[in-house]
N, C-alpha and C positions, 0 to 999 in steps of 0.2 A: 332829195328826200321826198318821201311820199307820206302824206298825213291823211288819215281817214276821219271824217266827221260824220257821225251817224250814217246817213245813206250817201253822203257826198265824199268825193275824194279830190284833193287838190294836189297838184304837183308844185313843189317849191324848188326853183332853180336859181343858180347864180351863186355869187360869193357873199351874199348878204347874210349877216348873222341874225339868227332868230332866237328868241327867248320865249319859252312857254312858262307863263306865270300862273300858278294856281290861284283861283279866286274863291276857294272854298269848295264845298261839295257841288256847287252849281255849274262849274265849268273852269275854263282856262282862257286867259287873254293871250293872244299871239302878238308879240311886239317885235318890230324890226330893230336892228342895231342903231338906227337913227332915232328911235324912241317913239315912232308913230304906231298907234294901235292898228293892226291889220284886221283883226277880228276879235270880238270880245264875247265873253260868256258863251263860248262854244263847249259843248260836251263831246268828248270823243274817247275812244278806247285805244289803248296801245297794246298790241300783242307782240310778245317776244318769248323766246325760249332761251334758257341758259343751260349750258352743259357744265355741270359742276366738275371741277378738277380739284383733286386733293392736293394740298401743299406737299412739296417734296420733303420726305422724311429721310434723313441720312441713315443708311444701314451700316452696321459695324462691319469691319473686315473680318475675314475668317481664315485662320491658319489651318493648313492641312495637319492632320495628327502627326505628332513627333514621337511620343512615347519615351520610356526609359531606354538608356543606351548602355552597352557594356563593351569594354575593350580591355586587352591585356597590356601590361607594361611593354614598352618597346615595339608596340604594334600601332597602327593608325586606323582610324575610322572616319569616313566622310559621310555626313548626314545631309541630304538635300532638304531644304526648307522652302516652302512656298505658301503663298496666301492669295486670297482673291477678295474683291470688293464688288458687291452687287450693283453699286452705283457707278462703278468704273472710276472711283476716286484713285488718285495717285497714293501709293502706300510707301511707308518706310518700315523696314524690318531692322530690329536691333536685338542684342542679346545682353542679359544681365547675369551677374553672379557666376561668371565663367571661371573654372579652375585655370591655373597658370599654363597648363598644357593644351588648352582649348582656344580656338580662334574662330571668329565668325566673320564671314565676308558677305556683305549685301551687294547683289549684282545690279540693283536699280530697276529691275523688271518684275517686282513682286516675288523674287526668288533670292535665295542665299544658300550658303553652305556652312555647316558647322564642322570644323575639323578637330578631331581628338587625336593627340599624339603624346601620350604619357611616356616618360622615360622611366628608368630604374628608380624605384623609390616612390613612384606615383600611385601605387596601389592604395585603394580606399574607396569610400563612398562619398560622392559629392551631390548632396540634395539641393533642391530649390534653384536649379539652373533654369532660366526662363528665356523664351524668345517672344518678342512682341511685334505685332503688325499694327501700324497706326495710320489712319487716314487724315490726321490733323484735327479731327473732332472726336472720333471714337477709336477704340483699340481692342484688340483681342490678344491674349497672351496664354502661353502654355508653360507650366512648370514641369520639370522632369528631373530624374536622378541619373547621374553618370556613375557607373561602377567600374573601377579599374582593378583587374585581378593581377596577381603576380605572374611573371612570365614562366615560372617553373624551371627554367634552365639556369645554369651557373652564370653568375655575373661576370662580365668581361671588364677588366679595368679599362677605362676610357679616358681619352684626352681630347680636348677641343670638341665637346659635344655641339652638334648643330643646334643653335638656340631655338629654332622653329620646331624641329622634330624630336629633340632630346636624344636622337640616335648618334652613335659615335661616328665621327668623320674618319677616324683611323683607330686601329687596335694597337695596343702596346705589346711588344714581344715579351717572352718570359725571361730572356737574358738581357741584362743591362738596360732594360726599359727602352730599347730601340723600337721605333715605329715600324710596323709591318704594313705593307700595301699601301 
């Protein structure tokens, strides 16, 4: 440690503990850890500079735009979902208010996929579907509407619909209800 007193400079070395005790506006006593006064009533100045650092302020995650989605019955649509966090925080993505034909899969790397697979009879408007990105403290969410239009073609009687896609696994024949293909 280097201590400067007016025009004199003293080098203090070793593992001895030093205490600088203010004695009012007239100076400071320097006392060793053993309690003996080394110097008393000395005036000195200490020069230092501080580099102010702002405390870390958590920034909210940001979802990339999703927008309203449209799909026809018996069709499928996959919508890529991604988010970012300026702080590099780990994110969790989730979906709320999904219709029965919609599935959301979070991949764990700030991305996910929304799969829309409406079957026959799924036509309609599904408002207030939302996706959320959460960093544990702050979140960003986007609400959107899914619109399902009718397929326009004749309905085919189906048996054993695939529960995930709503699409038929096989078609029934016109005669005797025998399965084709």
